[in-house]
N, CA, C and O atoms as a Maestro MAE file, in Angstrom:
{
 s_m_m2io_version
 :::
 2.0.0
}

f_m_ct {
 s_m_title
 :::
 protein
 m_atom[336] {
  # First column is atom index #
  i_m_mmod_type
  r_m_x_coord
  r_m_y_coord
  r_m_z_coord
  i_m_residue_number
  s_m_chain_name
  s_m_pdb_residue_name
  s_m_pdb_atom_name
  i_m_atomic_number
  :::
  1 25 200.353 7.305 -42.009 1 A "MET " " N  " 7
  2 3 199.325 7.669 -41.068 1 A "MET " " CA " 6
  3 2 199.871 7.459 -39.668 1 A "MET " " C  " 6
  4 15 200.537 6.464 -39.382 1 A "MET " " O  " 8
  5 25 199.586 8.377 -38.842 2 A "SER " " N  " 7
  6 3 200.121 8.317 -37.481 2 A "SER " " CA " 6
  7 2 199.012 8.056 -36.465 2 A "SER " " C  " 6
  8 15 198.970 8.693 -35.412 2 A "SER " " O  " 8
  9 25 198.132 7.137 -36.772 3 A "GLN " " N  " 7
  10 3 197.042 6.849 -35.852 3 A "GLN " " CA " 6
  11 2 197.320 5.535 -35.135 3 A "GLN " " C  " 6
  12 15 197.775 4.560 -35.733 3 A "GLN " " O  " 8
  13 25 197.039 5.537 -33.867 4 A "GLU " " N  " 7
  14 3 197.186 4.327 -33.074 4 A "GLU " " CA " 6
  15 2 195.909 3.500 -33.225 4 A "GLU " " C  " 6
  16 15 194.827 3.956 -32.855 4 A "GLU " " O  " 8
  17 25 196.029 2.313 -33.756 5 A "ILE " " N  " 7
  18 3 194.897 1.411 -33.918 5 A "ILE " " CA " 6
  19 2 195.047 0.313 -32.878 5 A "ILE " " C  " 6
  20 15 196.034 -0.422 -32.855 5 A "ILE " " O  " 8
  21 25 194.042 0.222 -32.022 6 A "LYS " " N  " 7
  22 3 194.154 -0.699 -30.890 6 A "LYS " " CA " 6
  23 2 193.329 -1.969 -31.055 6 A "LYS " " C  " 6
  24 15 193.615 -2.974 -30.406 6 A "LYS " " O  " 8
  25 25 192.312 -1.942 -31.912 7 A "ASN " " N  " 7
  26 3 191.515 -3.149 -32.082 7 A "ASN " " CA " 6
  27 2 190.967 -3.217 -33.509 7 A "ASN " " C  " 6
  28 15 191.153 -2.299 -34.308 7 A "ASN " " O  " 8
  29 25 190.307 -4.298 -33.799 8 A "ILE " " N  " 7
  30 3 189.786 -4.550 -35.147 8 A "ILE " " CA " 6
  31 2 188.711 -3.542 -35.518 8 A "ILE " " C  " 6
  32 15 188.627 -3.131 -36.675 8 A "ILE " " O  " 8
  33 25 187.900 -3.141 -34.574 9 A "LYS " " N  " 7
  34 3 186.827 -2.199 -34.847 9 A "LYS " " CA " 6
  35 2 187.389 -0.850 -35.311 9 A "LYS " " C  " 6
  36 15 186.866 -0.255 -36.253 9 A "LYS " " O  " 8
  37 25 188.434 -0.372 -34.665 10 A "GLU " " N  " 7
  38 3 189.060 0.887 -35.073 10 A "GLU " " CA " 6
  39 2 189.706 0.757 -36.456 10 A "GLU " " C  " 6
  40 15 189.652 1.689 -37.258 10 A "GLU " " O  " 8
  41 25 190.308 -0.387 -36.728 11 A "ALA " " N  " 7
  42 3 190.916 -0.616 -38.041 11 A "ALA " " CA " 6
  43 2 189.850 -0.625 -39.126 11 A "ALA " " C  " 6
  44 15 190.040 -0.040 -40.193 11 A "ALA " " O  " 8
  45 25 188.738 -1.282 -38.859 12 A "GLY " " N  " 7
  46 3 187.637 -1.310 -39.825 12 A "GLY " " CA " 6
  47 2 187.071 0.077 -40.070 12 A "GLY " " C  " 6
  48 15 186.768 0.433 -41.208 12 A "GLY " " O  " 8
  49 25 186.927 0.865 -39.008 13 A "ALA " " N  " 7
  50 3 186.408 2.226 -39.156 13 A "ALA " " CA " 6
  51 2 187.373 3.089 -39.968 13 A "ALA " " C  " 6
  52 15 186.942 3.916 -40.772 13 A "ALA " " O  " 8
  53 25 188.668 2.899 -39.762 14 A "LEU " " N  " 7
  54 3 189.658 3.661 -40.513 14 A "LEU " " CA " 6
  55 2 189.641 3.286 -41.998 14 A "LEU " " C  " 6
  56 15 189.724 4.159 -42.861 14 A "LEU " " O  " 8
  57 25 189.536 2.012 -42.287 15 A "VAL " " N  " 7
  58 3 189.464 1.563 -43.686 15 A "VAL " " CA " 6
  59 2 188.198 2.092 -44.346 15 A "VAL " " C  " 6
  60 15 188.248 2.555 -45.486 15 A "VAL " " O  " 8
  61 25 187.073 2.032 -43.657 16 A "LEU " " N  " 7
  62 3 185.819 2.536 -44.205 16 A "LEU " " CA " 6
  63 2 185.895 4.038 -44.472 16 A "LEU " " C  " 6
  64 15 185.407 4.506 -45.501 16 A "LEU " " O  " 8
  65 25 186.492 4.785 -43.573 17 A "ARG " " N  " 7
  66 3 186.647 6.227 -43.760 17 A "ARG " " CA " 6
  67 2 187.543 6.529 -44.961 17 A "ARG " " C  " 6
  68 15 187.261 7.446 -45.732 17 A "ARG " " O  " 8
  69 25 188.615 5.764 -45.120 18 A "ALA " " N  " 7
  70 3 189.515 5.968 -46.258 18 A "ALA " " CA " 6
  71 2 188.809 5.670 -47.579 18 A "ALA " " C  " 6
  72 15 188.979 6.408 -48.550 18 A "ALA " " O  " 8
  73 25 188.023 4.601 -47.625 19 A "TRP " " N  " 7
  74 3 187.283 4.277 -48.847 19 A "TRP " " CA " 6
  75 2 186.247 5.347 -49.162 19 A "TRP " " C  " 6
  76 15 186.055 5.689 -50.329 19 A "TRP " " O  " 8
  77 25 185.585 5.874 -48.160 20 A "ARG " " N  " 7
  78 3 184.587 6.916 -48.402 20 A "ARG " " CA " 6
  79 2 185.234 8.195 -48.918 20 A "ARG " " C  " 6
  80 15 184.662 8.876 -49.770 20 A "ARG " " O  " 8
  81 25 186.406 8.526 -48.418 21 A "GLN " " N  " 7
  82 3 187.091 9.719 -48.898 21 A "GLN " " CA " 6
  83 2 187.639 9.527 -50.309 21 A "GLN " " C  " 6
  84 15 187.737 10.490 -51.070 21 A "GLN " " O  " 8
  85 25 187.995 8.305 -50.663 22 A "ALA " " N  " 7
  86 3 188.560 8.036 -51.979 22 A "ALA " " CA " 6
  87 2 187.508 7.705 -53.029 22 A "ALA " " C  " 6
  88 15 187.832 7.656 -54.215 22 A "ALA " " O  " 8
  89 25 186.273 7.477 -52.637 23 A "SER " " N  " 7
  90 3 185.244 7.059 -53.588 23 A "SER " " CA " 6
  91 2 184.987 8.058 -54.713 23 A "SER " " C  " 6
  92 15 184.695 7.615 -55.824 23 A "SER " " O  " 8
  93 25 185.074 9.377 -54.511 24 A "PRO " " N  " 7
  94 3 184.887 10.265 -55.669 24 A "PRO " " CA " 6
  95 2 185.916 10.021 -56.769 24 A "PRO " " C  " 6
  96 15 185.599 10.147 -57.951 24 A "PRO " " O  " 8
  97 25 187.134 9.677 -56.393 25 A "PHE " " N  " 7
  98 3 188.141 9.392 -57.408 25 A "PHE " " CA " 6
  99 2 187.834 8.086 -58.127 25 A "PHE " " C  " 6
  100 15 187.947 8.014 -59.350 25 A "PHE " " O  " 8
  101 25 187.445 7.047 -57.380 26 A "PHE " " N  " 7
  102 3 187.177 5.765 -58.009 26 A "PHE " " CA " 6
  103 2 185.935 5.804 -58.898 26 A "PHE " " C  " 6
  104 15 185.788 4.962 -59.784 26 A "PHE " " O  " 8
  105 25 185.059 6.748 -58.680 27 A "LEU " " N  " 7
  106 3 183.858 6.877 -59.504 27 A "LEU " " CA " 6
  107 2 184.003 7.954 -60.577 27 A "LEU " " C  " 6
  108 15 183.030 8.276 -61.259 27 A "LEU " " O  " 8
  109 25 185.190 8.512 -60.736 28 A "SER " " N  " 7
  110 3 185.363 9.618 -61.671 28 A "SER " " CA " 6
  111 2 185.679 9.131 -63.073 28 A "SER " " C  " 6
  112 15 186.126 8.000 -63.269 28 A "SER " " O  " 8
  113 25 185.442 9.993 -64.038 29 A "ILE " " N  " 7
  114 3 185.776 9.705 -65.423 29 A "ILE " " CA " 6
  115 2 187.285 9.673 -65.610 29 A "ILE " " C  " 6
  116 15 187.788 9.023 -66.526 29 A "ILE " " O  " 8
  117 25 188.002 10.371 -64.746 30 A "GLU " " N  " 7
  118 3 189.463 10.425 -64.852 30 A "GLU " " CA " 6
  119 2 190.077 9.038 -64.692 30 A "GLU " " C  " 6
  120 15 190.988 8.681 -65.438 30 A "GLU " " O  " 8
  121 25 189.605 8.268 -63.753 31 A "LEU " " N  " 7
  122 3 190.135 6.926 -63.551 31 A "LEU " " CA " 6
  123 2 189.814 6.048 -64.755 31 A "LEU " " C  " 6
  124 15 190.658 5.266 -65.192 31 A "LEU " " O  " 8
  125 25 188.616 6.169 -65.288 32 A "LEU " " N  " 7
  126 3 188.241 5.395 -66.465 32 A "LEU " " CA " 6
  127 2 189.151 5.739 -67.647 32 A "LEU " " C  " 6
  128 15 189.586 4.847 -68.376 32 A "LEU " " O  " 8
  129 25 189.437 7.020 -67.835 33 A "LEU " " N  " 7
  130 3 190.311 7.427 -68.933 33 A "LEU " " CA " 6
  131 2 191.745 6.928 -68.724 33 A "LEU " " C  " 6
  132 15 192.403 6.539 -69.689 33 A "LEU " " O  " 8
  133 25 192.234 6.933 -67.493 34 A "MET " " N  " 7
  134 3 193.582 6.426 -67.232 34 A "MET " " CA " 6
  135 2 193.658 4.918 -67.477 34 A "MET " " C  " 6
  136 15 194.658 4.427 -68.001 34 A "MET " " O  " 8
  137 25 192.618 4.187 -67.106 35 A "LEU " " N  " 7
  138 3 192.599 2.752 -67.374 35 A "LEU " " CA " 6
  139 2 192.532 2.478 -68.869 35 A "LEU " " C  " 6
  140 15 193.178 1.554 -69.362 35 A "LEU " " O  " 8
  141 25 191.758 3.271 -69.587 36 A "LEU " " N  " 7
  142 3 191.677 3.134 -71.033 36 A "LEU " " CA " 6
  143 2 193.022 3.436 -71.686 36 A "LEU " " C  " 6
  144 15 193.425 2.746 -72.622 36 A "LEU " " O  " 8
  145 25 193.713 4.452 -71.203 37 A "LEU " " N  " 7
  146 3 195.032 4.790 -71.714 37 A "LEU " " CA " 6
  147 2 196.015 3.654 -71.477 37 A "LEU " " C  " 6
  148 15 196.808 3.330 -72.361 37 A "LEU " " O  " 8
  149 25 195.976 3.054 -70.313 38 A "SER " " N  " 7
  150 3 196.900 1.944 -70.041 38 A "SER " " CA " 6
  151 2 196.581 0.746 -70.927 38 A "SER " " C  " 6
  152 15 197.497 0.081 -71.411 38 A "SER " " O  " 8
  153 25 195.317 0.462 -71.146 39 A "PHE " " N  " 7
  154 3 194.930 -0.642 -72.024 39 A "PHE " " CA " 6
  155 2 195.397 -0.388 -73.452 39 A "PHE " " C  " 6
  156 15 195.938 -1.287 -74.098 39 A "PHE " " O  " 8
  157 25 195.194 0.826 -73.947 40 A "VAL " " N  " 7
  158 3 195.592 1.163 -75.308 40 A "VAL " " CA " 6
  159 2 197.113 1.114 -75.453 40 A "VAL " " C  " 6
  160 15 197.622 0.694 -76.493 40 A "VAL " " O  " 8
  161 25 197.833 1.534 -74.429 41 A "SER " " N  " 7
  162 3 199.293 1.498 -74.485 41 A "SER " " CA " 6
  163 2 199.815 0.067 -74.543 41 A "SER " " C  " 6
  164 15 200.699 -0.245 -75.341 41 A "SER " " O  " 8
  165 25 199.276 -0.789 -73.708 42 A "VAL " " N  " 7
  166 3 199.699 -2.196 -73.706 42 A "VAL " " CA " 6
  167 2 199.316 -2.857 -75.028 42 A "VAL " " C  " 6
  168 15 200.102 -3.617 -75.593 42 A "VAL " " O  " 8
  169 25 198.126 -2.574 -75.515 43 A "ALA " " N  " 7
  170 3 197.702 -3.140 -76.800 43 A "ALA " " CA " 6
  171 2 198.605 -2.646 -77.928 43 A "ALA " " C  " 6
  172 15 198.941 -3.416 -78.827 43 A "ALA " " O  " 8
  173 25 199.000 -1.379 -77.895 44 A "GLY " " N  " 7
  174 3 199.886 -0.844 -78.918 44 A "GLY " " CA " 6
  175 2 201.243 -1.512 -78.906 44 A "GLY " " C  " 6
  176 15 201.796 -1.816 -79.963 44 A "GLY " " O  " 8
  177 25 201.787 -1.746 -77.723 45 A "VAL " " N  " 7
  178 3 203.079 -2.429 -77.625 45 A "VAL " " CA " 6
  179 2 202.954 -3.861 -78.136 45 A "VAL " " C  " 6
  180 15 203.822 -4.345 -78.863 45 A "VAL " " O  " 8
  181 25 201.879 -4.531 -77.757 46 A "TRP " " N  " 7
  182 3 201.696 -5.912 -78.217 46 A "TRP " " CA " 6
  183 2 201.535 -5.963 -79.731 46 A "TRP " " C  " 6
  184 15 202.119 -6.829 -80.383 46 A "TRP " " O  " 8
  185 25 200.766 -5.063 -80.289 47 A "LEU " " N  " 7
  186 3 200.601 -5.047 -81.744 47 A "LEU " " CA " 6
  187 2 201.916 -4.724 -82.441 47 A "LEU " " C  " 6
  188 15 202.187 -5.251 -83.520 47 A "LEU " " O  " 8
  189 25 202.728 -3.872 -81.845 48 A "ALA " " N  " 7
  190 3 204.040 -3.567 -82.424 48 A "ALA " " CA " 6
  191 2 204.959 -4.789 -82.367 48 A "ALA " " C  " 6
  192 15 205.731 -5.029 -83.296 48 A "ALA " " O  " 8
  193 25 204.881 -5.551 -81.293 49 A "VAL " " N  " 7
  194 3 205.725 -6.741 -81.162 49 A "VAL " " CA " 6
  195 2 205.369 -7.771 -82.228 49 A "VAL " " C  " 6
  196 15 206.253 -8.416 -82.793 49 A "VAL " " O  " 8
  197 25 204.084 -7.925 -82.500 50 A "ILE " " N  " 7
  198 3 203.695 -8.920 -83.505 50 A "ILE " " CA " 6
  199 2 203.730 -8.356 -84.920 50 A "ILE " " C  " 6
  200 15 203.431 -9.069 -85.878 50 A "ILE " " O  " 8
  201 25 204.090 -7.090 -85.061 51 A "GLY " " N  " 7
  202 3 204.280 -6.504 -86.387 51 A "GLY " " CA " 6
  203 2 203.017 -6.034 -87.072 51 A "GLY " " C  " 6
  204 15 202.984 -5.929 -88.298 51 A "GLY " " O  " 8
  205 25 201.991 -5.754 -86.320 52 A "ASP " " N  " 7
  206 3 200.729 -5.289 -86.885 52 A "ASP " " CA " 6
  207 2 200.740 -3.763 -86.978 52 A "ASP " " C  " 6
  208 15 201.139 -3.080 -86.035 52 A "ASP " " O  " 8
  209 25 200.302 -3.243 -88.109 53 A "LEU " " N  " 7
  210 3 200.296 -1.795 -88.293 53 A "LEU " " CA " 6
  211 2 199.212 -1.089 -87.486 53 A "LEU " " C  " 6
  212 15 199.217 0.138 -87.383 53 A "LEU " " O  " 8
  213 25 198.289 -1.849 -86.916 54 A "ARG " " N  " 7
  214 3 197.272 -1.228 -86.067 54 A "ARG " " CA " 6
  215 2 197.881 -0.653 -84.791 54 A "ARG " " C  " 6
  216 15 197.205 0.070 -84.058 54 A "ARG " " O  " 8
  217 25 199.143 -0.962 -84.518 55 A "CYS " " N  " 7
  218 3 199.811 -0.369 -83.358 55 A "CYS " " CA " 6
  219 2 199.884 1.147 -83.504 55 A "CYS " " C  " 6
  220 15 199.864 1.867 -82.506 55 A "CYS " " O  " 8
  221 25 199.967 1.636 -84.735 56 A "LEU " " N  " 7
  222 3 199.995 3.081 -84.958 56 A "LEU " " CA " 6
  223 2 198.689 3.731 -84.513 56 A "LEU " " C  " 6
  224 15 198.695 4.840 -83.978 56 A "LEU " " O  " 8
  225 25 197.584 3.049 -84.730 57 A "LEU " " N  " 7
  226 3 196.289 3.558 -84.270 57 A "LEU " " CA " 6
  227 2 196.234 3.601 -82.748 57 A "LEU " " C  " 6
  228 15 195.751 4.576 -82.171 57 A "LEU " " O  " 8
  229 25 196.721 2.563 -82.102 58 A "ALA " " N  " 7
  230 3 196.716 2.522 -80.634 58 A "ALA " " CA " 6
  231 2 197.624 3.605 -80.067 58 A "ALA " " C  " 6
  232 15 197.241 4.315 -79.136 58 A "ALA " " O  " 8
  233 25 198.828 3.735 -80.626 59 A "PHE " " N  " 7
  234 3 199.740 4.772 -80.143 59 A "PHE " " CA " 6
  235 2 199.203 6.164 -80.442 59 A "PHE " " C  " 6
  236 15 199.424 7.093 -79.665 59 A "PHE " " O  " 8
  237 25 198.505 6.317 -81.553 60 A "GLY " " N  " 7
  238 3 197.882 7.610 -81.873 60 A "GLY " " CA " 6
  239 2 196.799 7.972 -80.875 60 A "GLY " " C  " 6
  240 15 196.687 9.128 -80.467 60 A "GLY " " O  " 8
  241 25 196.001 6.988 -80.480 61 A "ALA " " N  " 7
  242 3 194.956 7.242 -79.477 61 A "ALA " " CA " 6
  243 2 195.567 7.612 -78.139 61 A "ALA " " C  " 6
  244 15 195.077 8.514 -77.460 61 A "ALA " " O  " 8
  245 25 196.632 6.923 -77.753 62 A "ALA " " N  " 7
  246 3 197.298 7.239 -76.483 62 A "ALA " " CA " 6
  247 2 197.914 8.632 -76.540 62 A "ALA " " C  " 6
  248 15 197.810 9.400 -75.583 62 A "ALA " " O  " 8
  249 25 198.545 8.953 -77.643 63 A "GLY " " N  " 7
  250 3 199.143 10.277 -77.801 63 A "GLY " " CA " 6
  251 2 198.107 11.385 -77.821 63 A "GLY " " C  " 6
  252 15 198.326 12.459 -77.261 63 A "GLY " " O  " 8
  253 25 196.982 11.126 -78.463 64 A "ALA " " N  " 7
  254 3 195.914 12.125 -78.502 64 A "ALA " " CA " 6
  255 2 195.365 12.396 -77.108 64 A "ALA " " C  " 6
  256 15 195.093 13.544 -76.758 64 A "ALA " " O  " 8
  257 25 195.202 11.348 -76.318 65 A "TYR " " N  " 7
  258 3 194.724 11.549 -74.950 65 A "TYR " " CA " 6
  259 2 195.739 12.333 -74.126 65 A "TYR " " C  " 6
  260 15 195.377 13.242 -73.379 65 A "TYR " " O  " 8
  261 25 197.010 11.974 -74.269 66 A "LEU " " N  " 7
  262 3 198.036 12.659 -73.482 66 A "LEU " " CA " 6
  263 2 198.172 14.127 -73.860 66 A "LEU " " C  " 6
  264 15 198.543 14.945 -73.017 66 A "LEU " " O  " 8
  265 25 197.884 14.473 -75.091 67 A "THR " " N  " 7
  266 3 197.926 15.890 -75.473 67 A "THR " " CA " 6
  267 2 196.621 16.608 -75.139 67 A "THR " " C  " 6
  268 15 196.628 17.804 -74.850 67 A "THR " " O  " 8
  269 25 195.502 15.885 -75.178 68 A "ALA " " N  " 7
  270 3 194.210 16.520 -74.901 68 A "ALA " " CA " 6
  271 2 193.937 16.663 -73.403 68 A "ALA " " C  " 6
  272 15 193.171 17.536 -72.995 68 A "ALA " " O  " 8
  273 25 194.550 15.823 -72.595 69 A "ARG " " N  " 7
  274 3 194.262 15.844 -71.154 69 A "ARG " " CA " 6
  275 2 194.561 17.186 -70.486 69 A "ARG " " C  " 6
  276 15 193.716 17.682 -69.741 69 A "ARG " " O  " 8
  277 25 195.726 17.795 -70.720 70 A "PRO " " N  " 7
  278 3 195.957 19.106 -70.096 70 A "PRO " " CA " 6
  279 2 194.934 20.158 -70.527 70 A "PRO " " C  " 6
  280 15 194.536 21.004 -69.727 70 A "PRO " " O  " 8
  281 25 194.513 20.103 -71.779 71 A "LEU " " N  " 7
  282 3 193.503 21.055 -72.245 71 A "LEU " " CA " 6
  283 2 192.163 20.831 -71.554 71 A "LEU " " C  " 6
  284 15 191.475 21.788 -71.200 71 A "LEU " " O  " 8
  285 25 191.798 19.580 -71.363 72 A "LEU " " N  " 7
  286 3 190.542 19.277 -70.676 72 A "LEU " " CA " 6
  287 2 190.585 19.709 -69.217 72 A "LEU " " C  " 6
  288 15 189.564 20.110 -68.659 72 A "LEU " " O  " 8
  289 25 191.751 19.632 -68.598 73 A "HIS " " N  " 7
  290 3 191.876 20.107 -67.223 73 A "HIS " " CA " 6
  291 2 191.816 21.631 -67.161 73 A "HIS " " C  " 6
  292 15 191.209 22.189 -66.247 73 A "HIS " " O  " 8
  293 25 192.432 22.302 -68.118 74 A "VAL " " N  " 7
  294 3 192.408 23.768 -68.132 74 A "VAL " " CA " 6
  295 2 190.987 24.272 -68.345 74 A "VAL " " C  " 6
  296 15 190.564 25.243 -67.719 74 A "VAL " " O  " 8
  297 25 190.254 23.606 -69.230 75 A "LYS " " N  " 7
  298 3 188.864 24.003 -69.500 75 A "LYS " " CA " 6
  299 2 187.903 23.485 -68.433 75 A "LYS " " C  " 6
  300 15 186.702 23.745 -68.502 75 A "LYS " " O  " 8
  301 25 188.421 22.760 -67.458 76 A "ARG " " N  " 7
  302 3 187.654 22.197 -66.348 76 A "ARG " " CA " 6
  303 2 186.586 21.190 -66.788 76 A "ARG " " C  " 6
  304 15 185.557 21.037 -66.130 76 A "ARG " " O  " 8
  305 25 186.841 20.512 -67.900 77 A "VAL " " N  " 7
  306 3 185.992 19.395 -68.285 77 A "VAL " " CA " 6
  307 2 186.335 18.195 -67.407 77 A "VAL " " C  " 6
  308 15 185.454 17.460 -66.960 77 A "VAL " " O  " 8
  309 25 187.632 18.015 -67.172 78 A "LEU " " N  " 7
  310 3 188.118 17.004 -66.245 78 A "LEU " " CA " 6
  311 2 188.648 17.707 -65.011 78 A "LEU " " C  " 6
  312 15 189.182 18.812 -65.101 78 A "LEU " " O  " 8
  313 25 188.506 17.080 -63.878 79 A "ALA " " N  " 7
  314 3 189.047 17.646 -62.638 79 A "ALA " " CA " 6
  315 2 189.320 16.509 -61.667 79 A "ALA " " C  " 6
  316 15 188.553 15.549 -61.582 79 A "ALA " " O  " 8
  317 25 190.416 16.630 -60.940 80 A "TRP " " N  " 7
  318 3 190.680 15.657 -59.904 80 A "TRP " " CA " 6
  319 2 189.685 15.885 -58.772 80 A "TRP " " C  " 6
  320 15 189.640 16.985 -58.220 80 A "TRP " " O  " 8
  321 25 188.891 14.892 -58.412 81 A "PRO " " N  " 7
  322 3 187.843 15.082 -57.411 81 A "PRO " " CA " 6
  323 2 188.380 15.460 -56.037 81 A "PRO " " C  " 6
  324 15 187.689 16.141 -55.280 81 A "PRO " " O  " 8
  325 25 189.585 15.040 -55.699 82 A "PHE " " N  " 7
  326 3 190.093 15.313 -54.366 82 A "PHE " " CA " 6
  327 2 190.886 16.611 -54.301 82 A "PHE " " C  " 6
  328 15 191.466 16.904 -53.256 82 A "PHE " " O  " 8
  329 25 190.938 17.394 -55.361 83 A "MET " " N  " 7
  330 3 191.679 18.659 -55.361 83 A "MET " " CA " 6
  331 2 190.722 19.837 -55.518 83 A "MET " " C  " 6
  332 15 190.979 20.744 -56.310 83 A "MET " " O  " 8
  333 25 189.654 19.827 -54.792 84 A "ARG " " N  " 7
  334 3 188.662 20.917 -54.905 84 A "ARG " " CA " 6
  335 2 188.888 21.980 -53.892 84 A "ARG " " C  " 6
  336 15 188.146 22.962 -53.851 84 A "ARG " " O  " 8
  :::
 }
 m_bond[335] {
  # First column is bond index #
  i_m_from
  i_m_to
  i_m_order
  :::
  1 1 2 1
  2 2 3 1
  3 3 4 2
  4 3 5 1
  5 5 6 1
  6 6 7 1
  7 7 8 2
  8 7 9 1
  9 9 10 1
  10 10 11 1
  11 11 12 2
  12 11 13 1
  13 13 14 1
  14 14 15 1
  15 15 16 2
  16 15 17 1
  17 17 18 1
  18 18 19 1
  19 19 20 2
  20 19 21 1
  21 21 22 1
  22 22 23 1
  23 23 24 2
  24 23 25 1
  25 25 26 1
  26 26 27 1
  27 27 28 2
  28 27 29 1
  29 29 30 1
  30 30 31 1
  31 31 32 2
  32 31 33 1
  33 33 34 1
  34 34 35 1
  35 35 36 2
  36 35 37 1
  37 37 38 1
  38 38 39 1
  39 39 40 2
  40 39 41 1
  41 41 42 1
  42 42 43 1
  43 43 44 2
  44 43 45 1
  45 45 46 1
  46 46 47 1
  47 47 48 2
  48 47 49 1
  49 49 50 1
  50 50 51 1
  51 51 52 2
  52 51 53 1
  53 53 54 1
  54 54 55 1
  55 55 56 2
  56 55 57 1
  57 57 58 1
  58 58 59 1
  59 59 60 2
  60 59 61 1
  61 61 62 1
  62 62 63 1
  63 63 64 2
  64 63 65 1
  65 65 66 1
  66 66 67 1
  67 67 68 2
  68 67 69 1
  69 69 70 1
  70 70 71 1
  71 71 72 2
  72 71 73 1
  73 73 74 1
  74 74 75 1
  75 75 76 2
  76 75 77 1
  77 77 78 1
  78 78 79 1
  79 79 80 2
  80 79 81 1
  81 81 82 1
  82 82 83 1
  83 83 84 2
  84 83 85 1
  85 85 86 1
  86 86 87 1
  87 87 88 2
  88 87 89 1
  89 89 90 1
  90 90 91 1
  91 91 92 2
  92 91 93 1
  93 93 94 1
  94 94 95 1
  95 95 96 2
  96 95 97 1
  97 97 98 1
  98 98 99 1
  99 99 100 2
  100 99 101 1
  101 101 102 1
  102 102 103 1
  103 103 104 2
  104 103 105 1
  105 105 106 1
  106 106 107 1
  107 107 108 2
  108 107 109 1
  109 109 110 1
  110 110 111 1
  111 111 112 2
  112 111 113 1
  113 113 114 1
  114 114 115 1
  115 115 116 2
  116 115 117 1
  117 117 118 1
  118 118 119 1
  119 119 120 2
  120 119 121 1
  121 121 122 1
  122 122 123 1
  123 123 124 2
  124 123 125 1
  125 125 126 1
  126 126 127 1
  127 127 128 2
  128 127 129 1
  129 129 130 1
  130 130 131 1
  131 131 132 2
  132 131 133 1
  133 133 134 1
  134 134 135 1
  135 135 136 2
  136 135 137 1
  137 137 138 1
  138 138 139 1
  139 139 140 2
  140 139 141 1
  141 141 142 1
  142 142 143 1
  143 143 144 2
  144 143 145 1
  145 145 146 1
  146 146 147 1
  147 147 148 2
  148 147 149 1
  149 149 150 1
  150 150 151 1
  151 151 152 2
  152 151 153 1
  153 153 154 1
  154 154 155 1
  155 155 156 2
  156 155 157 1
  157 157 158 1
  158 158 159 1
  159 159 160 2
  160 159 161 1
  161 161 162 1
  162 162 163 1
  163 163 164 2
  164 163 165 1
  165 165 166 1
  166 166 167 1
  167 167 168 2
  168 167 169 1
  169 169 170 1
  170 170 171 1
  171 171 172 2
  172 171 173 1
  173 173 174 1
  174 174 175 1
  175 175 176 2
  176 175 177 1
  177 177 178 1
  178 178 179 1
  179 179 180 2
  180 179 181 1
  181 181 182 1
  182 182 183 1
  183 183 184 2
  184 183 185 1
  185 185 186 1
  186 186 187 1
  187 187 188 2
  188 187 189 1
  189 189 190 1
  190 190 191 1
  191 191 192 2
  192 191 193 1
  193 193 194 1
  194 194 195 1
  195 195 196 2
  196 195 197 1
  197 197 198 1
  198 198 199 1
  199 199 200 2
  200 199 201 1
  201 201 202 1
  202 202 203 1
  203 203 204 2
  204 203 205 1
  205 205 206 1
  206 206 207 1
  207 207 208 2
  208 207 209 1
  209 209 210 1
  210 210 211 1
  211 211 212 2
  212 211 213 1
  213 213 214 1
  214 214 215 1
  215 215 216 2
  216 215 217 1
  217 217 218 1
  218 218 219 1
  219 219 220 2
  220 219 221 1
  221 221 222 1
  222 222 223 1
  223 223 224 2
  224 223 225 1
  225 225 226 1
  226 226 227 1
  227 227 228 2
  228 227 229 1
  229 229 230 1
  230 230 231 1
  231 231 232 2
  232 231 233 1
  233 233 234 1
  234 234 235 1
  235 235 236 2
  236 235 237 1
  237 237 238 1
  238 238 239 1
  239 239 240 2
  240 239 241 1
  241 241 242 1
  242 242 243 1
  243 243 244 2
  244 243 245 1
  245 245 246 1
  246 246 247 1
  247 247 248 2
  248 247 249 1
  249 249 250 1
  250 250 251 1
  251 251 252 2
  252 251 253 1
  253 253 254 1
  254 254 255 1
  255 255 256 2
  256 255 257 1
  257 257 258 1
  258 258 259 1
  259 259 260 2
  260 259 261 1
  261 261 262 1
  262 262 263 1
  263 263 264 2
  264 263 265 1
  265 265 266 1
  266 266 267 1
  267 267 268 2
  268 267 269 1
  269 269 270 1
  270 270 271 1
  271 271 272 2
  272 271 273 1
  273 273 274 1
  274 274 275 1
  275 275 276 2
  276 275 277 1
  277 277 278 1
  278 278 279 1
  279 279 280 2
  280 279 281 1
  281 281 282 1
  282 282 283 1
  283 283 284 2
  284 283 285 1
  285 285 286 1
  286 286 287 1
  287 287 288 2
  288 287 289 1
  289 289 290 1
  290 290 291 1
  291 291 292 2
  292 291 293 1
  293 293 294 1
  294 294 295 1
  295 295 296 2
  296 295 297 1
  297 297 298 1
  298 298 299 1
  299 299 300 2
  300 299 301 1
  301 301 302 1
  302 302 303 1
  303 303 304 2
  304 303 305 1
  305 305 306 1
  306 306 307 1
  307 307 308 2
  308 307 309 1
  309 309 310 1
  310 310 311 1
  311 311 312 2
  312 311 313 1
  313 313 314 1
  314 314 315 1
  315 315 316 2
  316 315 317 1
  317 317 318 1
  318 318 319 1
  319 319 320 2
  320 319 321 1
  321 321 322 1
  322 322 323 1
  323 323 324 2
  324 323 325 1
  325 325 326 1
  326 326 327 1
  327 327 328 2
  328 327 329 1
  329 329 330 1
  330 330 331 1
  331 331 332 2
  332 331 333 1
  333 333 334 1
  334 334 335 1
  335 335 336 2
  :::
 }
}
C-alpha cells in the first residue's frame, strides 16, 4: 500500500476500511470449507502417523473436496466474494 499514514486516526480508519472490504470473504462458505480441508488434512496425517486406517477416510474427504471444488466454482455454487 502506498498511503501516507500520519497519525493513529488515519491508521485506524485504514484498518477499518480493509476489514470492511475483506468481510465478505471472512463470512463466506469458501473460508469455512478451506478451514475444514486443512483440519481434515492434518487429522489424516496424524492418523497415518499413528497407524490408524481412518486416515484413508480423512484423505478421501480431502481428495473429494479438492476434486469437487472446481466443479462447484464452474456451476457457481461457490464463488470468491471479492472477484465479482
